[in-house]
N, CA and C atoms of all chains as a GROMACS GRO file, in nm:
protein
  627
    1MET      N    1   3.687  11.806  13.110
    1MET     CA    2   3.716  11.629  13.060
    1MET      C    3   3.903  11.619  12.927
    2LYS      N    4   3.951  11.527  12.968
    2LYS     CA    5   4.074  11.494  12.881
    2LYS      C    6   4.038  11.358  12.751
    3ASN      N    7   4.086  11.370  12.705
    3ASN     CA    8   4.068  11.269  12.569
    3ASN      C    9   4.217  11.246  12.490
    4ARG      N   10   4.215  11.142  12.376
    4ARG     CA   11   4.297  11.113  12.340
    4ARG      C   12   4.278  11.152  12.147
    5LEU      N   13   4.186  11.262  12.161
    5LEU     CA   14   4.222  11.266  11.972
    5LEU      C   15   4.335  11.293  11.932
    6GLU      N   16   4.401  11.369  11.951
    6GLU     CA   17   4.545  11.418  11.908
    6GLU      C   18   4.594  11.291  11.877
    7GLU      N   19   4.663  11.254  11.991
    7GLU     CA   20   4.723  11.152  11.981
    7GLU      C   21   4.638  10.982  11.853
    8LEU      N   22   4.539  10.985  11.886
    8LEU     CA   23   4.447  10.868  11.806
    8LEU      C   24   4.493  10.953  11.633
    9ARG      N   25   4.444  11.061  11.606
    9ARG     CA   26   4.472  11.151  11.484
    9ARG      C   27   4.588  11.094  11.479
   10LYS      N   28   4.677  11.138  11.531
   10LYS     CA   29   4.821  11.127  11.475
   10LYS      C   30   4.873  11.004  11.422
   11GLU      N   31   4.828  10.917  11.491
   11GLU     CA   32   4.858  10.748  11.524
   11GLU      C   33   4.822  10.709  11.364
   12ARG      N   34   4.700  10.761  11.370
   12ARG     CA   35   4.639  10.746  11.198
   12ARG      C   36   4.680  10.843  11.052
   13GLY      N   37   4.755  10.945  11.082
   13GLY     CA   38   4.792  11.028  11.017
   13GLY      C   39   4.706  11.100  10.910
   14ILE      N   40   4.643  11.132  11.042
   14ILE     CA   41   4.517  11.230  10.992
   14ILE      C   42   4.535  11.391  11.000
   15LYS      N   43   4.498  11.463  10.912
   15LYS     CA   44   4.511  11.628  10.938
   15LYS      C   45   4.422  11.634  11.005
   16GLN      N   46   4.414  11.773  11.085
   16GLN     CA   47   4.271  11.848  11.124
   16GLN      C   48   4.198  11.843  11.030
   17ASP      N   49   4.247  11.918  10.962
   17ASP     CA   50   4.147  11.974  10.822
   17ASP      C   51   4.034  11.829  10.772
   18GLU      N   52   4.155  11.726  10.780
   18GLU     CA   53   4.062  11.628  10.718
   18GLU      C   54   3.956  11.554  10.807
   19LEU      N   55   4.000  11.519  10.944
   19LEU     CA   56   3.926  11.451  11.054
   19LEU      C   57   3.813  11.585  11.030
   20ALA      N   58   3.811  11.699  11.050
   20ALA     CA   59   3.713  11.833  11.035
   20ALA      C   60   3.628  11.777  10.946
   21GLU      N   61   3.684  11.752  10.840
   21GLU     CA   62   3.523  11.734  10.720
   21GLU      C   63   3.486  11.606  10.736
   22ALA      N   64   3.544  11.523  10.813
   22ALA     CA   65   3.506  11.380  10.778
   22ALA      C   66   3.368  11.390  10.897
   23LEU      N   67   3.390  11.462  11.031
   23LEU     CA   68   3.316  11.486  11.128
   23LEU      C   69   3.184  11.626  11.123
   24GLU      N   70   3.200  11.674  10.998
   24GLU     CA   71   3.135  11.790  10.945
   24GLU      C   72   3.134  11.933  11.007
   25VAL      N   73   3.257  11.918  11.106
   25VAL     CA   74   3.315  12.081  11.221
   25VAL      C   75   3.404  12.149  11.165
   26SER      N   76   3.429  12.203  11.221
   26SER     CA   77   3.581  12.360  11.215
   26SER      C   78   3.677  12.314  11.217
   27ARG      N   79   3.787  12.296  11.146
   27ARG     CA   80   3.905  12.308  11.170
   27ARG      C   81   3.944  12.330  11.373
   28GLN      N   82   3.891  12.474  11.359
   28GLN     CA   83   3.935  12.483  11.475
   28GLN      C   84   3.819  12.395  11.636
   29THR      N   85   3.706  12.358  11.555
   29THR     CA   86   3.668  12.284  11.702
   29THR      C   87   3.743  12.136  11.720
   30ILE      N   88   3.838  12.143  11.609
   30ILE     CA   89   3.899  11.974  11.599
   30ILE      C   90   4.032  12.058  11.702
   31GLY      N   91   4.068  12.116  11.694
   31GLY     CA   92   4.173  12.210  11.780
   31GLY      C   93   4.143  12.234  11.910
   32SER      N   94   4.008  12.292  11.944
   32SER     CA   95   3.971  12.310  12.091
   32SER      C   96   3.987  12.180  12.129
   33LEU      N   97   3.925  12.110  12.061
   33LEU     CA   98   3.891  11.935  12.123
   33LEU      C   99   4.037  11.916  12.192
   34GLU      N  100   4.133  11.869  12.089
   34GLU     CA  101   4.214  11.813  12.143
   34GLU      C  102   4.316  11.880  12.222
   35ASN      N  103   4.288  12.026  12.261
   35ASN     CA  104   4.385  12.139  12.341
   35ASN      C  105   4.293  12.099  12.457
   36GLY      N  106   4.152  12.052  12.475
   36GLY     CA  107   4.083  12.016  12.598
   36GLY      C  108   4.007  12.147  12.631
   37ARG      N  109   3.964  12.217  12.541
   37ARG     CA  110   3.941  12.400  12.559
   37ARG      C  111   3.816  12.358  12.543
   38TYR      N  112   3.762  12.234  12.491
   38TYR     CA  113   3.591  12.253  12.458
   38TYR      C  114   3.568  12.090  12.455
   39ASN      N  115   3.451  12.068  12.531
   39ASN     CA  116   3.367  11.973  12.530
   39ASN      C  117   3.249  11.921  12.446
   40PRO      N  118   3.266  11.806  12.382
   40PRO     CA  119   3.194  11.808  12.274
   40PRO      C  120   3.038  11.784  12.306
   41SER      N  121   2.975  11.850  12.205
   41SER     CA  122   2.798  11.746  12.216
   41SER      C  123   2.803  11.575  12.216
   42ILE      N  124   2.730  11.476  12.293
   42ILE     CA  125   2.700  11.337  12.290
   42ILE      C  126   2.702  11.343  12.164
   43ILE      N  127   2.610  11.395  12.036
   43ILE     CA  128   2.653  11.322  11.917
   43ILE      C  129   2.745  11.327  11.857
   44LEU      N  130   2.872  11.463  11.910
   44LEU     CA  131   2.955  11.470  11.827
   44LEU      C  132   3.055  11.370  11.874
   45ALA      N  133   3.071  11.348  12.006
   45ALA     CA  134   3.140  11.228  12.093
   45ALA      C  135   3.121  11.091  12.026
   46PHE      N  136   3.016  11.074  11.997
   46PHE     CA  137   2.905  10.940  11.927
   46PHE      C  138   3.036  10.943  11.757
   47LYS      N  139   3.022  11.040  11.716
   47LYS     CA  140   3.067  11.050  11.533
   47LYS      C  141   3.232  11.027  11.542
   48ILE      N  142   3.265  11.100  11.690
   48ILE     CA  143   3.435  11.107  11.689
   48ILE      C  144   3.440  10.921  11.726
   49ALA      N  145   3.347  10.882  11.782
   49ALA     CA  146   3.387  10.717  11.820
   49ALA      C  147   3.402  10.627  11.716
   50GLU      N  148   3.252  10.649  11.635
   50GLU     CA  149   3.226  10.600  11.503
   50GLU      C  150   3.345  10.601  11.404
   51PHE      N  151   3.412  10.709  11.394
   51PHE     CA  152   3.560  10.772  11.292
   51PHE      C  153   3.657  10.659  11.359
   52PHE      N  154   3.652  10.657  11.498
   52PHE     CA  155   3.826  10.608  11.524
   52PHE      C  156   3.770  10.447  11.525
   53ASN      N  157   3.636  10.420  11.541
   53ASN     CA  158   3.581  10.288  11.559
   53ASN      C  159   3.642  10.190  11.695
   54MET      N  160   3.599  10.323  11.794
   54MET     CA  161   3.629  10.305  11.911
   54MET      C  162   3.550  10.296  12.008
   55SER      N  163   3.509  10.302  12.128
   55SER     CA  164   3.416  10.354  12.267
   55SER      C  165   3.418  10.497  12.266
   56ILE      N  166   3.341  10.526  12.296
   56ILE     CA  167   3.338  10.714  12.362
   56ILE      C  168   3.460  10.676  12.490
   57GLU      N  169   3.392  10.594  12.573
   57GLU     CA  170   3.517  10.578  12.709
   57GLU      C  171   3.651  10.556  12.647
   58GLU      N  172   3.724  10.483  12.574
   58GLU     CA  173   3.889  10.496  12.500
   58GLU      C  174   3.901  10.636  12.454
   59ILE      N  175   3.830  10.752  12.431
   59ILE     CA  176   3.883  10.868  12.334
   59ILE      C  177   3.857  10.985  12.454
   60PHE      N  178   3.730  10.984  12.494
   60PHE     CA  179   3.720  11.089  12.619
   60PHE      C  180   3.731  11.014  12.768
   61ILE      N  181   3.830  11.063  12.860
   61ILE     CA  182   3.845  11.010  12.978
   61ILE      C  183   3.782  11.154  13.098
   62TYR      N  184   3.679  11.067  13.165
   62TYR     CA  185   3.659  11.179  13.223
   62TYR      C  186   3.719  11.182  13.383
   63ARG      N  187   3.730  11.341  13.399
   63ARG     CA  188   3.830  11.314  13.493
   63ARG      C  189   3.870  11.255  13.619
   64GLU      N  190   3.724  11.227  13.711
   64GLU     CA  191   3.673  11.133  13.809
   64GLU      C  192   3.707  11.003  13.788
   65ASN      N  193   3.704  10.942  13.641
   65ASN     CA  194   3.764  10.850  13.637
   65ASN      C  195   3.939  10.812  13.630
   66VAL      N  196   3.986  10.888  13.629
   66VAL     CA  197   4.147  10.917  13.603
   66VAL      C  198   4.178  10.938  13.776
   67ASN      N  199   4.074  10.996  13.832
   67ASN     CA  200   4.157  11.022  13.979
   67ASN      C  201   4.127  10.862  14.028
   68HIS      N  202   3.993  10.814  13.974
   68HIS     CA  203   3.987  10.648  14.048
   68HIS      C  204   4.078  10.581  14.011
   69GLU      N  205   4.116  10.616  13.898
   69GLU     CA  206   4.258  10.491  13.853
   69GLU      C  207   4.339  10.544  13.920
   70LYS      N  208   4.406  10.618  13.971
   70LYS     CA  209   4.524  10.691  14.048
   70LYS      C  210   4.507  10.629  14.164
   71MET      N  211   1.816  12.997   9.208
   71MET     CA  212   1.950  13.058   9.217
   71MET      C  213   1.905  13.155   9.138
   72LYS      N  214   1.822  13.149   9.057
   72LYS     CA  215   1.741  13.227   8.978
   72LYS      C  216   1.668  13.371   9.073
   73ASN      N  217   1.561  13.291   9.125
   73ASN     CA  218   1.467  13.363   9.201
   73ASN      C  219   1.538  13.434   9.340
   74ARG      N  220   1.669  13.397   9.349
   74ARG     CA  221   1.748  13.443   9.509
   74ARG      C  222   1.768  13.603   9.413
   75PHE      N  223   1.797  13.592   9.315
   75PHE     CA  224   1.895  13.686   9.226
   75PHE      C  225   1.781  13.805   9.228
   76LEU      N  226   1.684  13.723   9.212
   76LEU     CA  227   1.500  13.835   9.154
   76LEU      C  228   1.543  13.903   9.303
   77LEU      N  229   1.512  13.830   9.383
   77LEU     CA  230   1.513  13.887   9.529
   77LEU      C  231   1.597  14.024   9.560
   78TYR      N  232   1.706  13.993   9.514
   78TYR     CA  233   1.858  14.061   9.534
   78TYR      C  234   1.809  14.197   9.476
   79GLY      N  235   1.762  14.152   9.361
   79GLY     CA  236   1.734  14.256   9.277
   79GLY      C  237   1.620  14.331   9.274
   80ALA      N  238   1.544  14.318   9.339
   80ALA     CA  239   1.407  14.375   9.404
   80ALA      C  240   1.489  14.492   9.524
   81GLY      N  241   1.512  14.400   9.576
   81GLY     CA  242   1.598  14.478   9.722
   81GLY      C  243   1.677  14.586   9.664
   82ILE      N  244   1.798  14.606   9.527
   82ILE     CA  245   1.838  14.692   9.545
   82ILE      C  246   1.750  14.802   9.426
   83ILE      N  247   1.644  14.783   9.378
   83ILE     CA  248   1.572  14.847   9.329
   83ILE      C  249   1.464  14.946   9.397
   84ILE      N  250   1.424  14.888   9.537
   84ILE     CA  251   1.326  14.944   9.657
   84ILE      C  252   1.418  15.000   9.705
   85GLY      N  253   1.572  14.967   9.737
   85GLY     CA  254   1.652  15.056   9.803
   85GLY      C  255   1.705  15.183   9.759
   86ILE      N  256   1.701  15.187   9.625
   86ILE     CA  257   1.710  15.329   9.542
   86ILE      C  258   1.647  15.389   9.524
   87LEU      N  259   1.514  15.327   9.512
   87LEU     CA  260   1.370  15.449   9.535
   87LEU      C  261   1.353  15.476   9.644
   88LEU      N  262   1.388  15.399   9.781
   88LEU     CA  263   1.351  15.453   9.892
   88LEU      C  264   1.443  15.608   9.938
   89THR      N  265   1.569  15.549   9.916
   89THR     CA  266   1.677  15.681   9.881
   89THR      C  267   1.659  15.797   9.798
   90CYS      N  268   1.592  15.800   9.696
   90CYS     CA  269   1.508  15.883   9.589
   90CYS      C  270   1.434  15.917   9.700
   91ILE      N  271   1.378  15.902   9.728
   91ILE     CA  272   1.225  15.956   9.798
   91ILE      C  273   1.246  16.036   9.916
   92GLY      N  274   1.302  15.944   9.979
   92GLY     CA  275   1.392  16.006  10.127
   92GLY      C  276   1.450  16.136  10.111
   93GLY      N  277   1.538  16.184   9.956
   93GLY     CA  278   1.637  16.254   9.964
   93GLY      C  279   1.571  16.341   9.856
   94PHE      N  280   1.437  16.298   9.804
   94PHE     CA  281   1.418  16.468   9.679
   94PHE      C  282   1.269  16.456   9.693
   95ALA      N  283   1.186  16.319   9.751
   95ALA     CA  284   1.071  16.370   9.790
   95ALA      C  285   1.013  16.454   9.931
   96PHE      N  286   1.082  16.426  10.008
   96PHE     CA  287   1.035  16.441  10.153
   96PHE      C  288   1.177  16.581  10.167
   97THR      N  289   1.180  16.709  10.119
   97THR     CA  290   1.248  16.796  10.159
   97THR      C  291   1.211  16.878  10.250
   98GLU      N  292   1.112  16.891  10.322
   98GLU     CA  293   1.022  16.954  10.387
   98GLU      C  294   1.118  16.953  10.530
   99ASP      N  295   1.105  17.046  10.577
   99ASP     CA  296   1.166  17.096  10.739
   99ASP      C  297   1.105  16.978  10.851
  100ASN      N  298   0.942  16.987  10.813
  100ASN     CA  299   0.862  16.893  10.948
  100ASN      C  300   0.857  16.747  10.858
  101VAL      N  301   0.954  16.688  10.779
  101VAL     CA  302   0.928  16.569  10.734
  101VAL      C  303   1.038  16.524  10.678
  102LYS      N  304   1.143  16.582  10.755
  102LYS     CA  305   1.297  16.580  10.830
  102LYS      C  306   1.320  16.398  10.870
  103ALA      N  307   1.272  16.388  10.975
  103ALA     CA  308   1.288  16.252  11.028
  103ALA      C  309   1.194  16.173  10.962
  104VAL      N  310   1.129  16.155  10.886
  104VAL     CA  311   1.075  16.047  10.813
  104VAL      C  312   1.206  16.063  10.618
  105SER      N  313   1.235  16.172  10.596
  105SER     CA  314   1.359  16.156  10.488
  105SER      C  315   1.442  16.122  10.519
  106GLY      N  316   1.517  16.101  10.695
  106GLY     CA  317   1.585  16.042  10.717
  106GLY      C  318   1.600  15.882  10.719
  107VAL      N  319   1.488  15.860  10.802
  107VAL     CA  320   1.477  15.713  10.804
  107VAL      C  321   1.469  15.660  10.679
  108LEU      N  322   1.405  15.688  10.558
  108LEU     CA  323   1.410  15.628  10.424
  108LEU      C  324   1.560  15.629  10.374
  109ILE      N  325   1.606  15.722  10.372
  109ILE     CA  326   1.754  15.710  10.295
  109ILE      C  327   1.800  15.623  10.380
  110GLY      N  328   1.777  15.594  10.510
  110GLY     CA  329   1.865  15.523  10.597
  110GLY      C  330   1.843  15.372  10.584
  111CYS      N  331   1.755  15.352  10.563
  111CYS     CA  332   1.639  15.224  10.502
  111CYS      C  333   1.655  15.143  10.384
  112GLY      N  334   1.679  15.268  10.283
  112GLY     CA  335   1.702  15.221  10.189
  112GLY      C  336   1.786  15.244  10.098
  113SER      N  337   1.946  15.308  10.185
  113SER     CA  338   2.103  15.258  10.161
  113SER      C  339   2.126  15.155  10.205
  114GLY      N  340   2.009  15.113  10.342
  114GLY     CA  341   2.076  14.938  10.431
  114GLY      C  342   2.018  14.879  10.309
  115LEU      N  343   1.888  14.844  10.290
  115LEU     CA  344   1.853  14.769  10.179
  115LEU      C  345   1.946  14.743  10.057
  116PHE      N  346   2.003  14.894   9.999
  116PHE     CA  347   2.072  14.844   9.876
  116PHE      C  348   2.246  14.780   9.939
  117GLY      N  349   2.259  14.798  10.018
  117GLY     CA  350   2.397  14.760  10.043
  117GLY      C  351   2.375  14.612  10.095
  118LEU      N  352   2.244  14.587  10.176
  118LEU     CA  353   2.266  14.414  10.175
  118LEU      C  354   2.238  14.337  10.029
  119SER      N  355   2.169  14.410   9.982
  119SER     CA  356   2.127  14.316   9.886
  119SER      C  357   2.288  14.290   9.783
  120ILE      N  358   2.336  14.428   9.759
  120ILE     CA  359   2.458  14.369   9.691
  120ILE      C  360   2.569  14.282   9.775
  121ALA      N  361   2.560  14.289   9.892
  121ALA     CA  362   2.664  14.237   9.953
  121ALA      C  363   2.580  14.071   9.927
  122SER      N  364   2.452  14.039   9.926
  122SER     CA  365   2.412  13.930   9.910
  122SER      C  366   2.411  13.834   9.786
  123ILE      N  367   2.404  13.950   9.674
  123ILE     CA  368   2.473  13.903   9.528
  123ILE      C  369   2.564  13.846   9.529
  124ILE      N  370   2.664  13.961   9.595
  124ILE     CA  371   2.850  13.878   9.571
  124ILE      C  372   2.827  13.774   9.675
  125SER      N  373   2.776  13.744   9.733
  125SER     CA  374   2.801  13.615   9.890
  125SER      C  375   2.785  13.511   9.768
  126THR      N  376   2.625  13.528   9.731
  126THR     CA  377   2.571  13.380   9.653
  126THR      C  378   2.644  13.380   9.513
  127TYR      N  379   2.698  13.506   9.477
  127TYR     CA  380   2.758  13.438   9.313
  127TYR      C  381   2.920  13.345   9.396
  128ILE      N  382   2.986  13.409   9.449
  128ILE     CA  383   3.120  13.343   9.521
  128ILE      C  384   3.082  13.231   9.541
  129THR      N  385   2.974  13.191   9.680
  129THR     CA  386   2.905  13.067   9.668
  129THR      C  387   2.891  12.959   9.622
  130ASP      N  388   2.821  12.976   9.520
  130ASP     CA  389   2.780  12.913   9.442
  130ASP      C  390   2.886  12.897   9.296
  131LYS      N  391   2.986  12.959   9.269
  131LYS     CA  392   3.106  12.964   9.219
  131LYS      C  393   3.178  12.841   9.251
  132ASN      N  394   3.207  12.816   9.421
  132ASN     CA  395   3.291  12.753   9.461
  132ASN      C  396   3.208  12.675   9.563
  133PRO      N  397   3.186  12.526   9.557
  133PRO     CA  398   3.107  12.383   9.596
  133PRO      C  399   3.205  12.415   9.774
  134ALA      N  400   3.277  12.395   9.740
  134ALA     CA  401   3.410  12.394   9.864
  134ALA      C  402   3.401  12.488   9.946
  135TYR      N  403   3.385  12.580   9.917
  135TYR     CA  404   3.392  12.712   9.989
  135TYR      C  405   3.263  12.713  10.096
  136LYS      N  406   3.153  12.658   9.972
  136LYS     CA  407   3.011  12.664  10.036
  136LYS      C  408   3.010  12.570  10.148
  137LYS      N  409   3.024  12.472  10.141
  137LYS     CA  410   3.041  12.344  10.208
  137LYS      C  411   3.076  12.365  10.307
  138ARG      N  412   3.216  12.452  10.296
  138ARG     CA  413   3.306  12.470  10.420
  138ARG      C  414   3.209  12.618  10.522
  139MET      N  415   3.152  12.685  10.461
  139MET     CA  416   3.083  12.767  10.483
  139MET      C  417   2.954  12.745  10.585
  140VAL      N  418   2.914  12.609  10.491
  140VAL     CA  419   2.768  12.551  10.583
  140VAL      C  420   2.794  12.512  10.678
  141ILE      N  421   2.948  12.401  10.736
  141ILE     CA  422   2.986  12.366  10.798
  141ILE      C  423   2.997  12.422  10.919
  142ASN      N  424   3.076  12.545  10.934
  142ASN     CA  425   3.121  12.670  11.003
  142ASN      C  426   2.964  12.729  11.070
  143GLU      N  427   2.877  12.749  10.966
  143GLU     CA  428   2.721  12.800  11.011
  143GLU      C  429   2.697  12.720  11.101
  144GLN      N  430   2.698  12.537  11.093
  144GLN     CA  431   2.625  12.485  11.150
  144GLN      C  432   2.744  12.394  11.278
  145ASP      N  433   2.878  12.434  11.259
  145ASP     CA  434   2.970  12.366  11.372
  145ASP      C  435   2.907  12.410  11.523
  146GLU      N  436   2.917  12.252  11.589
  146GLU     CA  437   2.814  12.314  11.715
  146GLU      C  438   2.876  12.405  11.838
  147ARG      N  439   3.060  12.373  11.805
  147ARG     CA  440   3.120  12.481  11.914
  147ARG      C  441   3.074  12.653  11.848
  148HIS      N  442   3.099  12.658  11.708
  148HIS     CA  443   3.050  12.836  11.718
  148HIS      C  444   2.910  12.864  11.786
  149ILE      N  445   2.815  12.754  11.773
  149ILE     CA  446   2.695  12.739  11.776
  149ILE      C  447   2.701  12.807  11.925
  150THR      N  448   2.738  12.729  11.968
  150THR     CA  449   2.766  12.765  12.150
  150THR      C  450   2.819  12.924  12.189
  151ILE      N  451   2.942  12.933  12.134
  151ILE     CA  452   3.008  13.045  12.150
  151ILE      C  453   2.958  13.144  12.116
  152ARG      N  454   2.820  13.147  11.984
  152ARG     CA  455   2.743  13.233  11.919
  152ARG      C  456   2.626  13.297  12.048
  153ASN      N  457   2.562  13.164  12.117
  153ASN     CA  458   2.457  13.169  12.208
  153ASN      C  459   2.518  13.209  12.340
  154ARG      N  460   2.642  13.171  12.373
  154ARG     CA  461   2.695  13.228  12.503
  154ARG      C  462   2.722  13.410  12.495
  155ALA      N  463   2.749  13.451  12.373
  155ALA     CA  464   2.771  13.590  12.334
  155ALA      C  465   2.654  13.671  12.362
  156LYS      N  466   2.573  13.560  12.259
  156LYS     CA  467   2.445  13.657  12.288
  156LYS      C  468   2.382  13.644  12.444
  157ALA      N  469   2.420  13.566  12.557
  157ALA     CA  470   2.339  13.544  12.655
  157ALA      C  471   2.430  13.651  12.741
  158LYS      N  472   2.512  13.649  12.724
  158LYS     CA  473   2.628  13.801  12.789
  158LYS      C  474   2.578  13.926  12.740
  159ALA      N  475   2.538  13.952  12.564
  159ALA     CA  476   2.487  14.077  12.556
  159ALA      C  477   2.368  14.125  12.595
  160TYR      N  478   2.269  13.997  12.647
  160TYR     CA  479   2.134  14.033  12.684
  160TYR      C  480   2.125  14.076  12.825
  161ASP      N  481   2.267  14.019  12.927
  161ASP     CA  482   2.260  14.089  13.046
  161ASP      C  483   2.280  14.194  13.045
  162VAL      N  484   2.383  14.251  12.998
  162VAL     CA  485   2.398  14.340  12.964
  162VAL      C  486   2.344  14.488  12.933
  163MET      N  487   2.209  14.405  12.822
  163MET     CA  488   2.117  14.500  12.745
  163MET      C  489   2.019  14.529  12.863
  164LEU      N  490   1.987  14.432  12.941
  164LEU     CA  491   1.874  14.485  13.042
  164LEU      C  492   1.941  14.586  13.142
  165LEU      N  493   2.086  14.520  13.172
  165LEU     CA  494   2.123  14.629  13.258
  165LEU      C  495   2.142  14.770  13.220
  166VAL      N  496   2.180  14.751  13.050
  166VAL     CA  497   2.169  14.923  13.040
  166VAL      C  498   2.084  15.003  13.003
  167ILE      N  499   1.929  14.937  12.989
  167ILE     CA  500   1.841  14.956  13.014
  167ILE      C  501   1.714  15.021  13.105
  168GLY      N  502   1.808  14.936  13.172
  168GLY     CA  503   1.793  14.956  13.350
  168GLY      C  504   1.849  15.125  13.366
  169VAL      N  505   1.936  15.088  13.353
  169VAL     CA  506   1.995  15.246  13.401
  169VAL      C  507   1.982  15.345  13.304
  170LEU      N  508   1.905  15.344  13.156
  170LEU     CA  509   1.829  15.410  13.107
  170LEU      C  510   1.743  15.500  13.131
  171ILE      N  511   1.664  15.394  13.178
  171ILE     CA  512   1.536  15.415  13.243
  171ILE      C  513   1.544  15.517  13.345
  172LEU      N  514   1.636  15.481  13.416
  172LEU     CA  515   1.668  15.512  13.588
  172LEU      C  516   1.711  15.724  13.547
  173ILE      N  517   1.822  15.729  13.452
  173ILE     CA  518   1.871  15.826  13.416
  173ILE      C  519   1.749  15.942  13.323
  174TYR      N  520   1.674  15.875  13.233
  174TYR     CA  521   1.595  15.940  13.172
  174TYR      C  522   1.465  15.996  13.313
  175ALA      N  523   1.477  15.896  13.388
  175ALA     CA  524   1.355  15.978  13.523
  175ALA      C  525   1.394  16.083  13.583
  176LEU      N  526   1.556  16.088  13.600
  176LEU     CA  527   1.578  16.158  13.696
  176LEU      C  528   1.644  16.271  13.638
  177LEU      N  529   1.610  16.291  13.533
  177LEU     CA  530   1.641  16.409  13.404
  177LEU      C  531   1.530  16.463  13.372
  178ASN      N  532   1.410  16.398  13.425
  178ASN     CA  533   1.268  16.447  13.397
  178ASN      C  534   1.216  16.450  13.281
  179THR      N  535   1.269  16.347  13.184
  179THR     CA  536   1.233  16.288  13.065
  179THR      C  537   1.061  16.343  13.018
  180LYS      N  538   1.037  16.337  12.887
  180LYS     CA  539   0.885  16.351  12.873
  180LYS      C  540   0.848  16.184  12.965
  181LEU      N  541   0.752  16.163  13.015
  181LEU     CA  542   0.694  16.100  13.059
  181LEU      C  543   0.670  15.908  12.957
  182LEU      N  544   0.604  15.954  12.835
  182LEU     CA  545   0.607  15.882  12.662
  182LEU      C  546   0.755  15.803  12.703
  183VAL      N  547   0.870  15.870  12.667
  183VAL     CA  548   1.011  15.832  12.616
  183VAL      C  549   1.032  15.695  12.766
  184ILE      N  550   0.994  15.719  12.885
  184ILE     CA  551   1.017  15.646  12.984
  184ILE      C  552   0.956  15.507  12.976
  185LEU      N  553   0.818  15.553  12.958
  185LEU     CA  554   0.701  15.446  12.935
  185LEU      C  555   0.741  15.352  12.839
  186LEU      N  556   0.792  15.387  12.672
  186LEU     CA  557   0.843  15.322  12.629
  186LEU      C  558   0.944  15.242  12.656
  187LEU      N  559   1.043  15.305  12.714
  187LEU     CA  560   1.108  15.242  12.768
  187LEU      C  561   1.124  15.101  12.839
  188VAL      N  562   1.055  15.154  12.951
  188VAL     CA  563   0.993  15.080  13.061
  188VAL      C  564   0.898  14.990  12.948
  189ALA      N  565   0.803  14.940  12.849
  189ALA     CA  566   0.735  14.874  12.777
  189ALA      C  567   0.871  14.780  12.723
  190ALA      N  568   0.962  14.818  12.647
  190ALA     CA  569   1.075  14.745  12.583
  190ALA      C  570   1.141  14.676  12.686
  191TYR      N  571   1.188  14.701  12.819
  191TYR     CA  572   1.232  14.650  12.889
  191TYR      C  573   1.173  14.514  12.950
  192LEU      N  574   1.032  14.563  12.935
  192LEU     CA  575   0.930  14.443  13.024
  192LEU      C  576   0.879  14.348  12.902
  193SER      N  577   0.897  14.436  12.785
  193SER     CA  578   0.877  14.351  12.634
  193SER      C  579   0.992  14.187  12.645
  194ILE      N  580   1.108  14.276  12.681
  194ILE     CA  581   1.252  14.161  12.622
  194ILE      C  582   1.191  14.071  12.789
  195SER      N  583   1.191  14.102  12.920
  195SER     CA  584   1.124  14.000  12.976
  195SER      C  585   1.015  13.894  13.001
  196ALA      N  586   0.919  13.971  12.919
  196ALA     CA  587   0.829  13.874  12.903
  196ALA      C  588   0.855  13.761  12.771
  197VAL      N  589   0.964  13.770  12.678
  197VAL     CA  590   0.996  13.670  12.573
  197VAL      C  591   1.076  13.591  12.652
  198HIS      N  592   1.145  13.651  12.746
  198HIS     CA  593   1.246  13.570  12.836
  198HIS      C  594   1.198  13.463  12.935
  199ILE      N  595   1.136  13.514  12.985
  199ILE     CA  596   1.013  13.400  13.077
  199ILE      C  597   0.954  13.294  12.999
  200TYR      N  598   0.857  13.359  12.834
  200TYR     CA  599   0.826  13.253  12.780
  200TYR      C  600   0.948  13.134  12.745
  201TYR      N  601   1.015  13.164  12.670
  201TYR     CA  602   1.136  13.090  12.645
  201TYR      C  603   1.163  13.001  12.739
  202LEU      N  604   1.184  13.073  12.844
  202LEU     CA  605   1.226  13.009  12.984
  202LEU      C  606   1.135  12.877  13.025
  203SER      N  607   0.947  12.874  13.009
  203SER     CA  608   0.928  12.802  13.011
  203SER      C  609   0.883  12.685  12.901
  204LYS      N  610   0.910  12.755  12.771
  204LYS     CA  611   0.925  12.640  12.670
  204LYS      C  612   1.030  12.553  12.676
  205TYR      N  613   1.114  12.615  12.712
  205TYR     CA  614   1.203  12.518  12.676
  205TYR      C  615   1.237  12.381  12.806
  206ALA      N  616   1.193  12.434  12.934
  206ALA     CA  617   1.195  12.372  13.005
  206ALA      C  618   1.054  12.249  13.028
  207LYS      N  619   0.949  12.308  12.910
  207LYS     CA  620   0.901  12.158  12.890
  207LYS      C  621   0.990  12.088  12.842
  208GLU      N  622   0.990  12.149  12.697
  208GLU     CA  623   1.075  12.048  12.586
  208GLU      C  624   1.205  11.982  12.628
  209MET      N  625   1.248  12.036  12.740
  209MET     CA  626   1.367  11.943  12.778
  209MET      C  627   1.398  11.866  12.891
   0.00000   0.00000   0.00000
């Protein structure tokens, strides 16, 4: 599953450490999420969406949707 | 905090006592195994208590560090990694115990030793089945 976490974080000028602290996760988790190595739990996905004031679908892109759009 | 330090202090004293009893009271050859166990448990308890005191002291003096430790402990990715590692280790452990049982059986080891190992293997498998059923009902 792809996501726009890094893009959104950089847009808002937030450091990984700051985002990690706000979401109460480790900095490594933010790094792994941004690299696409780790998919978050639904709770963390909601927390991230709430933090950026967006919907989950706007941040996380399910691969099948991407193929469908193409 | 005081209670924790009292607990760790008690751990240090009990650890020293166990090590001393193991080292000085059980000196005869026929109780050498008991002596070894007491020294091992005593020094382990002593080391663990000292480490806990140092760790508690550092975390209590530094709230930011303590918060980071709590976040790292509860971090969902870290929990997933720990659980996956445990699951892999469990698979390997069952394999190792199974092979050990076979080796002991082929070496004509005492039946009691083999039965103890088989009992350990079956207990672990029983716990596995119990939690499979428990979690299947819960989820």
